[in-house]
PyMOL Python script that loads the backbone (N, CA, C, O; Angstrom):
from pymol import cmd

cmd.read_pdbstr("""\
ATOM      1  N   MET A   1     107.903 105.100  98.080  1.00  0.00           N
ATOM      2  CA  MET A   1     108.433 106.436  98.092  1.00  0.00           C
ATOM      3  C   MET A   1     107.937 107.156  99.350  1.00  0.00           C
ATOM      4  O   MET A   1     106.798 106.973  99.781  1.00  0.00           O
ATOM      5  N   LYS A   2     108.794 107.957  99.913  1.00  0.00           N
ATOM      6  CA  LYS A   2     108.491 108.685 101.126  1.00  0.00           C
ATOM      7  C   LYS A   2     107.438 109.762 100.864  1.00  0.00           C
ATOM      8  O   LYS A   2     107.519 110.495  99.878  1.00  0.00           O
ATOM      9  N   SER A   3     106.450 109.849 101.757  1.00  0.00           N
ATOM     10  CA  SER A   3     105.449 110.895 101.594  1.00  0.00           C
ATOM     11  C   SER A   3     105.985 112.215 102.142  1.00  0.00           C
ATOM     12  O   SER A   3     106.787 112.233 103.076  1.00  0.00           O
ATOM     13  N   ASP A   4     105.536 113.302 101.556  1.00  0.00           N
ATOM     14  CA  ASP A   4     106.009 114.615 101.965  1.00  0.00           C
ATOM     15  C   ASP A   4     105.381 115.021 103.286  1.00  0.00           C
ATOM     16  O   ASP A   4     104.211 114.740 103.550  1.00  0.00           O
ATOM     17  N   ARG A   5     106.165 115.675 104.096  1.00  0.00           N
ATOM     18  CA  ARG A   5     105.684 116.148 105.384  1.00  0.00           C
ATOM     19  C   ARG A   5     104.979 117.488 105.244  1.00  0.00           C
ATOM     20  O   ARG A   5     104.090 117.808 106.032  1.00  0.00           O
ATOM     21  N   PHE A   6     105.365 118.261 104.260  1.00  0.00           N
ATOM     22  CA  PHE A   6     104.799 119.580 104.022  1.00  0.00           C
ATOM     23  C   PHE A   6     104.106 119.610 102.670  1.00  0.00           C
ATOM     24  O   PHE A   6     104.596 119.037 101.696  1.00  0.00           O
ATOM     25  N   THR A   7     102.967 120.280 102.618  1.00  0.00           N
ATOM     26  CA  THR A   7     102.271 120.436 101.340  1.00  0.00           C
ATOM     27  C   THR A   7     102.929 121.565 100.544  1.00  0.00           C
ATOM     28  O   THR A   7     103.741 122.328 101.067  1.00  0.00           O
ATOM     29  N   ASP A   8     102.563 121.647  99.287  1.00  0.00           N
ATOM     30  CA  ASP A   8     103.108 122.711  98.442  1.00  0.00           C
ATOM     31  C   ASP A   8     102.729 124.086  98.983  1.00  0.00           C
ATOM     32  O   ASP A   8     103.533 125.018  98.953  1.00  0.00           O
ATOM     33  N   ALA A   9     101.502 124.204  99.477  1.00  0.00           N
ATOM     34  CA  ALA A   9     101.054 125.492 100.019  1.00  0.00           C
ATOM     35  C   ALA A   9     101.872 125.880 101.250  1.00  0.00           C
ATOM     36  O   ALA A   9     102.202 127.053 101.426  1.00  0.00           O
ATOM     37  N   GLN A  10     102.200 124.910 102.101  1.00  0.00           N
ATOM     38  CA  GLN A  10     103.009 125.201 103.284  1.00  0.00           C
ATOM     39  C   GLN A  10     104.420 125.627 102.888  1.00  0.00           C
ATOM     40  O   GLN A  10     104.978 126.559 103.469  1.00  0.00           O
ATOM     41  N   ILE A  11     104.988 124.952 101.911  1.00  0.00           N
ATOM     42  CA  ILE A  11     106.329 125.304 101.441  1.00  0.00           C
ATOM     43  C   ILE A  11     106.330 126.723 100.888  1.00  0.00           C
ATOM     44  O   ILE A  11     107.225 127.514 101.186  1.00  0.00           O
ATOM     45  N   MET A  12     105.316 127.042 100.077  1.00  0.00           N
ATOM     46  CA  MET A  12     105.214 128.395  99.532  1.00  0.00           C
ATOM     47  C   MET A  12     105.059 129.418 100.646  1.00  0.00           C
ATOM     48  O   MET A  12     105.605 130.517 100.551  1.00  0.00           O
ATOM     49  N   GLY A  13     104.323 129.077 101.706  1.00  0.00           N
ATOM     50  CA  GLY A  13     104.157 129.984 102.837  1.00  0.00           C
ATOM     51  C   GLY A  13     105.470 130.265 103.538  1.00  0.00           C
ATOM     52  O   GLY A  13     105.749 131.405 103.910  1.00  0.00           O
ATOM     53  N   VAL A  14     106.280 129.230 103.721  1.00  0.00           N
ATOM     54  CA  VAL A  14     107.586 129.407 104.365  1.00  0.00           C
ATOM     55  C   VAL A  14     108.482 130.297 103.507  1.00  0.00           C
ATOM     56  O   VAL A  14     109.160 131.184 104.025  1.00  0.00           O
ATOM     57  N   ILE A  15     108.483 130.063 102.212  1.00  0.00           N
ATOM     58  CA  ILE A  15     109.318 130.871 101.312  1.00  0.00           C
ATOM     59  C   ILE A  15     108.847 132.330 101.316  1.00  0.00           C
ATOM     60  O   ILE A  15     109.667 133.249 101.315  1.00  0.00           O
ATOM     61  N   ARG A  16     107.530 132.539 101.321  1.00  0.00           N
ATOM     62  CA  ARG A  16     107.009 133.916 101.350  1.00  0.00           C
ATOM     63  C   ARG A  16     107.373 134.626 102.647  1.00  0.00           C
ATOM     64  O   ARG A  16     107.657 135.824 102.643  1.00  0.00           O
ATOM     65  N   GLN A  17     107.364 133.883 103.769  1.00  0.00           N
ATOM     66  CA  GLN A  17     107.756 134.482 105.043  1.00  0.00           C
ATOM     67  C   GLN A  17     109.205 134.960 104.974  1.00  0.00           C
ATOM     68  O   GLN A  17     109.534 136.041 105.461  1.00  0.00           O
ATOM     69  N   ALA A  18     110.064 134.147 104.366  1.00  0.00           N
ATOM     70  CA  ALA A  18     111.471 134.527 104.242  1.00  0.00           C
ATOM     71  C   ALA A  18     111.615 135.750 103.350  1.00  0.00           C
ATOM     72  O   ALA A  18     112.420 136.638 103.631  1.00  0.00           O
ATOM     73  N   GLU A  19     110.839 135.797 102.278  1.00  0.00           N
ATOM     74  CA  GLU A  19     110.882 136.959 101.396  1.00  0.00           C
ATOM     75  C   GLU A  19     110.351 138.203 102.100  1.00  0.00           C
ATOM     76  O   GLU A  19     110.723 139.326 101.760  1.00  0.00           O
ATOM     77  N   GLY A  20     109.472 137.993 103.090  1.00  0.00           N
ATOM     78  CA  GLY A  20     108.900 139.101 103.848  1.00  0.00           C
ATOM     79  C   GLY A  20     109.828 139.672 104.897  1.00  0.00           C
ATOM     80  O   GLY A  20     109.520 140.697 105.506  1.00  0.00           O
ATOM     81  N   GLY A  21     110.967 139.023 105.119  1.00  0.00           N
ATOM     82  CA  GLY A  21     111.945 139.584 106.036  1.00  0.00           C
ATOM     83  C   GLY A  21     112.220 138.772 107.283  1.00  0.00           C
ATOM     84  O   GLY A  21     113.075 139.160 108.080  1.00  0.00           O
ATOM     85  N   VAL A  22     111.529 137.658 107.487  1.00  0.00           N
ATOM     86  CA  VAL A  22     111.803 136.808 108.649  1.00  0.00           C
ATOM     87  C   VAL A  22     113.130 136.095 108.403  1.00  0.00           C
ATOM     88  O   VAL A  22     113.395 135.633 107.293  1.00  0.00           O
ATOM     89  N   SER A  23     113.959 136.007 109.437  1.00  0.00           N
ATOM     90  CA  SER A  23     115.274 135.381 109.246  1.00  0.00           C
ATOM     91  C   SER A  23     115.122 133.875 109.032  1.00  0.00           C
ATOM     92  O   SER A  23     114.212 133.241 109.566  1.00  0.00           O
ATOM     93  N   VAL A  24     116.029 133.330 108.245  1.00  0.00           N
ATOM     94  CA  VAL A  24     115.974 131.914 107.886  1.00  0.00           C
ATOM     95  C   VAL A  24     116.129 131.012 109.115  1.00  0.00           C
ATOM     96  O   VAL A  24     115.366 130.055 109.245  1.00  0.00           O
ATOM     97  N   PRO A  25     117.076 131.268 110.018  1.00  0.00           N
ATOM     98  CA  PRO A  25     117.171 130.389 111.195  1.00  0.00           C
ATOM     99  C   PRO A  25     115.898 130.377 112.042  1.00  0.00           C
ATOM    100  O   PRO A  25     115.515 129.336 112.576  1.00  0.00           O
ATOM    101  N   ASP A  26     115.243 131.534 112.165  1.00  0.00           N
ATOM    102  CA  ASP A  26     113.985 131.584 112.913  1.00  0.00           C
ATOM    103  C   ASP A  26     112.895 130.778 112.224  1.00  0.00           C
ATOM    104  O   ASP A  26     112.143 130.053 112.877  1.00  0.00           O
ATOM    105  N   LEU A  27     112.810 130.903 110.911  1.00  0.00           N
ATOM    106  CA  LEU A  27     111.825 130.123 110.151  1.00  0.00           C
ATOM    107  C   LEU A  27     112.063 128.625 110.296  1.00  0.00           C
ATOM    108  O   LEU A  27     111.130 127.846 110.493  1.00  0.00           O
ATOM    109  N   CYS A  28     113.317 128.244 110.197  1.00  0.00           N
ATOM    110  CA  CYS A  28     113.657 126.821 110.285  1.00  0.00           C
ATOM    111  C   CYS A  28     113.300 126.262 111.661  1.00  0.00           C
ATOM    112  O   CYS A  28     112.771 125.156 111.768  1.00  0.00           O
ATOM    113  N   ARG A  29     113.587 127.024 112.701  1.00  0.00           N
ATOM    114  CA  ARG A  29     113.236 126.586 114.049  1.00  0.00           C
ATOM    115  C   ARG A  29     111.723 126.494 114.221  1.00  0.00           C
ATOM    116  O   ARG A  29     111.213 125.538 114.806  1.00  0.00           O
ATOM    117  N   GLU A  30     111.016 127.490 113.710  1.00  0.00           N
ATOM    118  CA  GLU A  30     109.566 127.541 113.848  1.00  0.00           C
ATOM    119  C   GLU A  30     108.884 126.362 113.156  1.00  0.00           C
ATOM    120  O   GLU A  30     107.936 125.788 113.692  1.00  0.00           O
ATOM    121  N   HIS A  31     109.361 126.005 111.976  1.00  0.00           N
ATOM    122  CA  HIS A  31     108.716 124.954 111.186  1.00  0.00           C
ATOM    123  C   HIS A  31     109.370 123.581 111.345  1.00  0.00           C
ATOM    124  O   HIS A  31     108.882 122.594 110.795  1.00  0.00           O
ATOM    125  N   GLY A  32     110.459 123.517 112.088  1.00  0.00           N
ATOM    126  CA  GLY A  32     111.105 122.229 112.327  1.00  0.00           C
ATOM    127  C   GLY A  32     111.817 121.671 111.113  1.00  0.00           C
ATOM    128  O   GLY A  32     111.786 120.465 110.870  1.00  0.00           O
ATOM    129  N   ILE A  33     112.463 122.543 110.346  1.00  0.00           N
ATOM    130  CA  ILE A  33     113.209 122.091 109.171  1.00  0.00           C
ATOM    131  C   ILE A  33     114.653 122.555 109.299  1.00  0.00           C
ATOM    132  O   ILE A  33     114.958 123.449 110.088  1.00  0.00           O
ATOM    133  N   SER A  34     115.531 121.948 108.528  1.00  0.00           N
ATOM    134  CA  SER A  34     116.930 122.357 108.551  1.00  0.00           C
ATOM    135  C   SER A  34     117.144 123.506 107.570  1.00  0.00           C
ATOM    136  O   SER A  34     116.321 123.760 106.690  1.00  0.00           O
ATOM    137  N   ASN A  35     118.265 124.188 107.744  1.00  0.00           N
ATOM    138  CA  ASN A  35     118.614 125.264 106.810  1.00  0.00           C
ATOM    139  C   ASN A  35     118.753 124.715 105.396  1.00  0.00           C
ATOM    140  O   ASN A  35     118.336 125.358 104.432  1.00  0.00           O
ATOM    141  N   ALA A  36     119.341 123.524 105.272  1.00  0.00           N
ATOM    142  CA  ALA A  36     119.535 122.922 103.951  1.00  0.00           C
ATOM    143  C   ALA A  36     118.192 122.664 103.271  1.00  0.00           C
ATOM    144  O   ALA A  36     118.054 122.867 102.064  1.00  0.00           O
ATOM    145  N   THR A  37     117.208 122.219 104.041  1.00  0.00           N
ATOM    146  CA  THR A  37     115.884 121.978 103.478  1.00  0.00           C
ATOM    147  C   THR A  37     115.277 123.277 102.964  1.00  0.00           C
ATOM    148  O   THR A  37     114.716 123.321 101.869  1.00  0.00           O
ATOM    149  N   PHE A  38     115.396 124.332 103.765  1.00  0.00           N
ATOM    150  CA  PHE A  38     114.852 125.621 103.327  1.00  0.00           C
ATOM    151  C   PHE A  38     115.499 126.076 102.032  1.00  0.00           C
ATOM    152  O   PHE A  38     114.806 126.474 101.096  1.00  0.00           O
ATOM    153  N   TYR A  39     116.818 126.021 101.970  1.00  0.00           N
ATOM    154  CA  TYR A  39     117.505 126.500 100.752  1.00  0.00           C
ATOM    155  C   TYR A  39     117.216 125.600  99.553  1.00  0.00           C
ATOM    156  O   TYR A  39     117.181 126.085  98.422  1.00  0.00           O
ATOM    157  N   ARG A  40     117.009 124.305  99.772  1.00  0.00           N
ATOM    158  CA  ARG A  40     116.626 123.406  98.679  1.00  0.00           C
ATOM    159  C   ARG A  40     115.236 123.777  98.168  1.00  0.00           C
ATOM    160  O   ARG A  40     115.000 123.814  96.960  1.00  0.00           O
ATOM    161  N   TRP A  41     114.307 124.054  99.106  1.00  0.00           N
ATOM    162  CA  TRP A  41     112.967 124.484  98.712  1.00  0.00           C
ATOM    163  C   TRP A  41     113.030 125.787  97.929  1.00  0.00           C
ATOM    164  O   TRP A  41     112.364 125.931  96.904  1.00  0.00           O
ATOM    165  N   ARG A  42     113.828 126.734  98.408  1.00  0.00           N
ATOM    166  CA  ARG A  42     113.922 128.037  97.743  1.00  0.00           C
ATOM    167  C   ARG A  42     114.499 127.885  96.342  1.00  0.00           C
ATOM    168  O   ARG A  42     114.060 128.557  95.409  1.00  0.00           O
ATOM    169  N   ALA A  43     115.485 126.999  96.195  1.00  0.00           N
ATOM    170  CA  ALA A  43     116.065 126.778  94.865  1.00  0.00           C
ATOM    171  C   ALA A  43     115.054 126.129  93.926  1.00  0.00           C
ATOM    172  O   ALA A  43     115.020 126.435  92.734  1.00  0.00           O
ATOM    173  N   LYS A  44     114.232 125.231  94.466  1.00  0.00           N
ATOM    174  CA  LYS A  44     113.292 124.498  93.629  1.00  0.00           C
ATOM    175  C   LYS A  44     112.009 125.286  93.362  1.00  0.00           C
ATOM    176  O   LYS A  44     111.521 125.317  92.232  1.00  0.00           O
ATOM    177  N   TYR A  45     111.463 125.921  94.403  1.00  0.00           N
ATOM    178  CA  TYR A  45     110.155 126.562  94.293  1.00  0.00           C
ATOM    179  C   TYR A  45     110.201 128.084  94.274  1.00  0.00           C
ATOM    180  O   TYR A  45     109.156 128.711  94.102  1.00  0.00           O
ATOM    181  N   GLY A  46     111.353 128.697  94.441  1.00  0.00           N
ATOM    182  CA  GLY A  46     111.441 130.153  94.494  1.00  0.00           C
ATOM    183  C   GLY A  46     110.935 130.790  93.209  1.00  0.00           C
ATOM    184  O   GLY A  46     111.316 130.370  92.116  1.00  0.00           O
ATOM    185  N   GLY A  47     110.088 131.790  93.329  1.00  0.00           N
ATOM    186  CA  GLY A  47     109.560 132.486  92.169  1.00  0.00           C
ATOM    187  C   GLY A  47     108.381 131.814  91.512  1.00  0.00           C
ATOM    188  O   GLY A  47     107.906 132.287  90.479  1.00  0.00           O
ATOM    189  N   MET A  48     107.892 130.728  92.075  1.00  0.00           N
ATOM    190  CA  MET A  48     106.746 130.027  91.490  1.00  0.00           C
ATOM    191  C   MET A  48     105.481 130.379  92.258  1.00  0.00           C
ATOM    192  O   MET A  48     105.529 130.786  93.419  1.00  0.00           O
ATOM    193  N   ASP A  49     104.346 130.211  91.582  1.00  0.00           N
ATOM    194  CA  ASP A  49     103.073 130.298  92.280  1.00  0.00           C
ATOM    195  C   ASP A  49     102.465 128.895  92.316  1.00  0.00           C
ATOM    196  O   ASP A  49     103.058 127.948  91.798  1.00  0.00           O
ATOM    197  N   ALA A  50     101.299 128.761  92.919  1.00  0.00           N
ATOM    198  CA  ALA A  50     100.703 127.437  93.140  1.00  0.00           C
ATOM    199  C   ALA A  50     100.425 126.706  91.829  1.00  0.00           C
ATOM    200  O   ALA A  50     100.628 125.494  91.749  1.00  0.00           O
ATOM    201  N   SER A  51      99.967 127.414  90.809  1.00  0.00           N
ATOM    202  CA  SER A  51      99.649 126.748  89.544  1.00  0.00           C
ATOM    203  C   SER A  51     100.914 126.200  88.878  1.00  0.00           C
ATOM    204  O   SER A  51     100.891 125.128  88.274  1.00  0.00           O
ATOM    205  N   MET A  52     102.013 126.946  88.995  1.00  0.00           N
ATOM    206  CA  MET A  52     103.270 126.481  88.408  1.00  0.00           C
ATOM    207  C   MET A  52     103.786 125.240  89.135  1.00  0.00           C
ATOM    208  O   MET A  52     104.358 124.349  88.507  1.00  0.00           O
ATOM    209  N   ILE A  53     103.590 125.177  90.436  1.00  0.00           N
ATOM    210  CA  ILE A  53     104.035 124.008  91.198  1.00  0.00           C
ATOM    211  C   ILE A  53     103.236 122.779  90.793  1.00  0.00           C
ATOM    212  O   ILE A  53     103.810 121.708  90.602  1.00  0.00           O
ATOM    213  N   SER A  54     101.906 122.917  90.658  1.00  0.00           N
ATOM    214  CA  SER A  54     101.104 121.762  90.264  1.00  0.00           C
ATOM    215  C   SER A  54     101.465 121.312  88.853  1.00  0.00           C
ATOM    216  O   SER A  54     101.470 120.114  88.569  1.00  0.00           O
ATOM    217  N   GLN A  55     101.765 122.252  87.970  1.00  0.00           N
ATOM    218  CA  GLN A  55     102.173 121.907  86.611  1.00  0.00           C
ATOM    219  C   GLN A  55     103.522 121.179  86.632  1.00  0.00           C
ATOM    220  O   GLN A  55     103.721 120.215  85.893  1.00  0.00           O
ATOM    221  N   MET A  56     104.441 121.640  87.477  1.00  0.00           N
ATOM    222  CA  MET A  56     105.743 120.996  87.589  1.00  0.00           C
ATOM    223  C   MET A  56     105.598 119.565  88.114  1.00  0.00           C
ATOM    224  O   MET A  56     106.268 118.654  87.628  1.00  0.00           O
ATOM    225  N   LYS A  57     104.725 119.369  89.104  1.00  0.00           N
ATOM    226  CA  LYS A  57     104.500 118.026  89.643  1.00  0.00           C
ATOM    227  C   LYS A  57     103.923 117.100  88.576  1.00  0.00           C
ATOM    228  O   LYS A  57     104.310 115.934  88.494  1.00  0.00           O
ATOM    229  N   ALA A  58     103.002 117.608  87.759  1.00  0.00           N
ATOM    230  CA  ALA A  58     102.422 116.797  86.688  1.00  0.00           C
ATOM    231  C   ALA A  58     103.486 116.406  85.669  1.00  0.00           C
ATOM    232  O   ALA A  58     103.508 115.269  85.199  1.00  0.00           O
ATOM    233  N   LEU A  59     104.368 117.341  85.327  1.00  0.00           N
ATOM    234  CA  LEU A  59     105.439 117.027  84.385  1.00  0.00           C
ATOM    235  C   LEU A  59     106.416 116.010  84.960  1.00  0.00           C
ATOM    236  O   LEU A  59     106.896 115.135  84.239  1.00  0.00           O
ATOM    237  N   GLU A  60     106.713 116.117  86.255  1.00  0.00           N
ATOM    238  CA  GLU A  60     107.603 115.146  86.888  1.00  0.00           C
ATOM    239  C   GLU A  60     106.986 113.755  86.869  1.00  0.00           C
ATOM    240  O   GLU A  60     107.687 112.771  86.636  1.00  0.00           O
ATOM    241  N   GLU A  61     105.673 113.663  87.115  1.00  0.00           N
ATOM    242  CA  GLU A  61     104.990 112.375  87.090  1.00  0.00           C
ATOM    243  C   GLU A  61     104.999 111.786  85.682  1.00  0.00           C
ATOM    244  O   GLU A  61     105.224 110.588  85.511  1.00  0.00           O
ATOM    245  N   GLU A  62     104.757 112.620  84.676  1.00  0.00           N
ATOM    246  CA  GLU A  62     104.794 112.142  83.294  1.00  0.00           C
ATOM    247  C   GLU A  62     106.198 111.676  82.922  1.00  0.00           C
ATOM    248  O   GLU A  62     106.359 110.676  82.222  1.00  0.00           O
ATOM    249  N   ASN A  63     107.207 112.395  83.385  1.00  0.00           N
ATOM    250  CA  ASN A  63     108.594 112.012  83.120  1.00  0.00           C
ATOM    251  C   ASN A  63     108.908 110.652  83.744  1.00  0.00           C
ATOM    252  O   ASN A  63     109.559 109.818  83.114  1.00  0.00           O
ATOM    253  N   ARG A  64     108.449 110.422  84.977  1.00  0.00           N
ATOM    254  CA  ARG A  64     108.647 109.115  85.628  1.00  0.00           C
ATOM    255  C   ARG A  64     107.993 108.001  84.831  1.00  0.00           C
ATOM    256  O   ARG A  64     108.570 106.929  84.647  1.00  0.00           O
ATOM    257  N   ARG A  65     106.768 108.269  84.355  1.00  0.00           N
ATOM    258  CA  ARG A  65     106.039 107.263  83.587  1.00  0.00           C
ATOM    259  C   ARG A  65     106.771 106.945  82.280  1.00  0.00           C
ATOM    260  O   ARG A  65     106.888 105.780  81.901  1.00  0.00           O
ATOM    261  N   LEU A  66     107.255 107.967  81.602  1.00  0.00           N
ATOM    262  CA  LEU A  66     107.967 107.752  80.337  1.00  0.00           C
ATOM    263  C   LEU A  66     109.288 107.019  80.549  1.00  0.00           C
ATOM    264  O   LEU A  66     109.663 106.171  79.739  1.00  0.00           O
ATOM    265  N   LYS A  67     109.995 107.337  81.627  1.00  0.00           N
ATOM    266  CA  LYS A  67     111.247 106.627  81.919  1.00  0.00           C
ATOM    267  C   LYS A  67     110.980 105.151  82.194  1.00  0.00           C
ATOM    268  O   LYS A  67     111.748 104.285  81.773  1.00  0.00           O
ATOM    269  N   ARG A  68     109.886 104.869  82.904  1.00  0.00           N
ATOM    270  CA  ARG A  68     109.533 103.476  83.191  1.00  0.00           C
ATOM    271  C   ARG A  68     109.180 102.746  81.899  1.00  0.00           C
ATOM    272  O   ARG A  68     109.568 101.593  81.715  1.00  0.00           O
ATOM    273  N   MET A  69     108.435 103.417  80.991  1.00  0.00           N
ATOM    274  CA  MET A  69     108.095 102.806  79.705  1.00  0.00           C
ATOM    275  C   MET A  69     109.356 102.511  78.896  1.00  0.00           C
ATOM    276  O   MET A  69     109.482 101.440  78.302  1.00  0.00           O
ATOM    277  N   TYR A  70     110.290 103.466  78.875  1.00  0.00           N
ATOM    278  CA  TYR A  70     111.535 103.272  78.138  1.00  0.00           C
ATOM    279  C   TYR A  70     112.324 102.094  78.711  1.00  0.00           C
ATOM    280  O   TYR A  70     112.867 101.288  77.956  1.00  0.00           O
ATOM    281  N   ALA A  71     112.388 101.992  80.025  1.00  0.00           N
ATOM    282  CA  ALA A  71     113.124 100.892  80.643  1.00  0.00           C
ATOM    283  C   ALA A  71     112.499  99.542  80.289  1.00  0.00           C
ATOM    284  O   ALA A  71     113.215  98.578  80.017  1.00  0.00           O
ATOM    285  N   ASP A  72     111.169  99.473  80.290  1.00  0.00           N
ATOM    286  CA  ASP A  72     110.491  98.226  79.932  1.00  0.00           C
ATOM    287  C   ASP A  72     110.770  97.846  78.479  1.00  0.00           C
ATOM    288  O   ASP A  72     111.068  96.688  78.186  1.00  0.00           O
ATOM    289  N   LEU A  73     110.676  98.814  77.572  1.00  0.00           N
ATOM    290  CA  LEU A  73     110.926  98.521  76.165  1.00  0.00           C
ATOM    291  C   LEU A  73     112.386  98.147  75.918  1.00  0.00           C
ATOM    292  O   LEU A  73     112.677  97.279  75.095  1.00  0.00           O
ATOM    293  N   SER A  74     113.285  98.791  76.619  1.00  0.00           N
ATOM    294  CA  SER A  74     114.702  98.480  76.478  1.00  0.00           C
ATOM    295  C   SER A  74     114.980  97.053  76.954  1.00  0.00           C
ATOM    296  O   SER A  74     115.745  96.318  76.329  1.00  0.00           O
ATOM    297  N   MET A  75     114.358  96.675  78.053  1.00  0.00           N
ATOM    298  CA  MET A  75     114.545  95.319  78.575  1.00  0.00           C
ATOM    299  C   MET A  75     113.979  94.290  77.597  1.00  0.00           C
ATOM    300  O   MET A  75     114.595  93.251  77.363  1.00  0.00           O
ATOM    301  N   GLN A  76     112.815  94.575  77.031  1.00  0.00           N
ATOM    302  CA  GLN A  76     112.225  93.659  76.056  1.00  0.00           C
ATOM    303  C   GLN A  76     113.122  93.512  74.830  1.00  0.00           C
ATOM    304  O   GLN A  76     113.288  92.408  74.311  1.00  0.00           O
ATOM    305  N   THR A  77     113.692  94.605  74.371  1.00  0.00           N
ATOM    306  CA  THR A  77     114.591  94.568  73.221  1.00  0.00           C
ATOM    307  C   THR A  77     115.817  93.718  73.522  1.00  0.00           C
ATOM    308  O   THR A  77     116.240  92.918  72.687  1.00  0.00           O
ATOM    309  N   ASP A  78     116.388  93.886  74.706  1.00  0.00           N
ATOM    310  CA  ASP A  78     117.551  93.080  75.084  1.00  0.00           C
ATOM    311  C   ASP A  78     117.208  91.597  75.137  1.00  0.00           C
ATOM    312  O   ASP A  78     118.007  90.761  74.716  1.00  0.00           O
ATOM    313  N   ILE A  79     116.033  91.265  75.647  1.00  0.00           N
ATOM    314  CA  ILE A  79     115.611  89.862  75.734  1.00  0.00           C
ATOM    315  C   ILE A  79     115.433  89.283  74.332  1.00  0.00           C
ATOM    316  O   ILE A  79     115.837  88.148  74.077  1.00  0.00           O
ATOM    317  N   LEU A  80     114.833  90.051  73.421  1.00  0.00           N
ATOM    318  CA  LEU A  80     114.648  89.574  72.056  1.00  0.00           C
ATOM    319  C   LEU A  80     115.985  89.383  71.337  1.00  0.00           C
ATOM    320  O   LEU A  80     116.168  88.409  70.606  1.00  0.00           O
ATOM    321  N   LYS A  81     116.910  90.308  71.546  1.00  0.00           N
ATOM    322  CA  LYS A  81     118.233  90.174  70.931  1.00  0.00           C
ATOM    323  C   LYS A  81     118.944  88.937  71.452  1.00  0.00           C
ATOM    324  O   LYS A  81     119.595  88.223  70.689  1.00  0.00           O
ATOM    325  N   GLU A  82     118.823  88.681  72.754  1.00  0.00           N
ATOM    326  CA  GLU A  82     119.435  87.494  73.339  1.00  0.00           C
ATOM    327  C   GLU A  82     118.828  86.226  72.750  1.00  0.00           C
ATOM    328  O   GLU A  82     119.550  85.292  72.404  1.00  0.00           O
ATOM    329  N   ALA A  83     117.490  86.193  72.634  1.00  0.00           N
ATOM    330  CA  ALA A  83     116.817  85.006  72.122  1.00  0.00           C
ATOM    331  C   ALA A  83     117.174  84.755  70.666  1.00  0.00           C
ATOM    332  O   ALA A  83     117.360  83.605  70.268  1.00  0.00           O
ATOM    333  N   LEU A  84     117.271  85.808  69.865  1.00  0.00           N
ATOM    334  CA  LEU A  84     117.610  85.630  68.454  1.00  0.00           C
ATOM    335  C   LEU A  84     119.080  85.287  68.261  1.00  0.00           C
ATOM    336  O   LEU A  84     119.441  84.606  67.301  1.00  0.00           O
ATOM    337  N   GLY A  85     119.914  85.747  69.154  1.00  0.00           N
ATOM    338  CA  GLY A  85     121.347  85.477  69.048  1.00  0.00           C
ATOM    339  C   GLY A  85     121.694  84.054  69.380  1.00  0.00           C
ATOM    340  O   GLY A  85     122.696  83.546  68.878  1.00  0.00           O
ATOM    341  N   LYS A  86     120.917  83.385  70.202  1.00  0.00           N
ATOM    342  CA  LYS A  86     121.202  82.022  70.610  1.00  0.00           C
ATOM    343  C   LYS A  86     120.812  81.002  69.554  1.00  0.00           C
ATOM    344  O   LYS A  86     121.331  79.886  69.564  1.00  0.00           O
ATOM    345  N   LYS A  87     119.918  81.352  68.648  1.00  0.00           N
ATOM    346  CA  LYS A  87     119.439  80.398  67.640  1.00  0.00           C
ATOM    347  C   LYS A  87     120.459  80.084  66.623  1.00  0.00           C
ATOM    348  O   LYS A  87     120.201  79.297  65.712  1.00  0.00           O
TER     349      LYS A  87
END
""", "prot")
cmd.dss("prot")
cmd.show_as("cartoon", "prot")
cmd.util.cbc("prot")
cmd.orient("prot")
């Protein structure tokens, strides 16, 4: 998986600058990001504080782990059904 170029604190700083009145094109040029990246960040992180972001990241990680567990169990079930069906 690709590592992030910006930390959560940096992303929050960029969003706060925009809320403070700095124009979006100027912010994007200053930080080397595209307009689409800024608006994606604002949609995802807008209105959050640092604790909410860390909580969201923890929930996303738990969700990934649970999806992986479900996929493993589903695969095992399919293998067992195949083995029992052939007998």
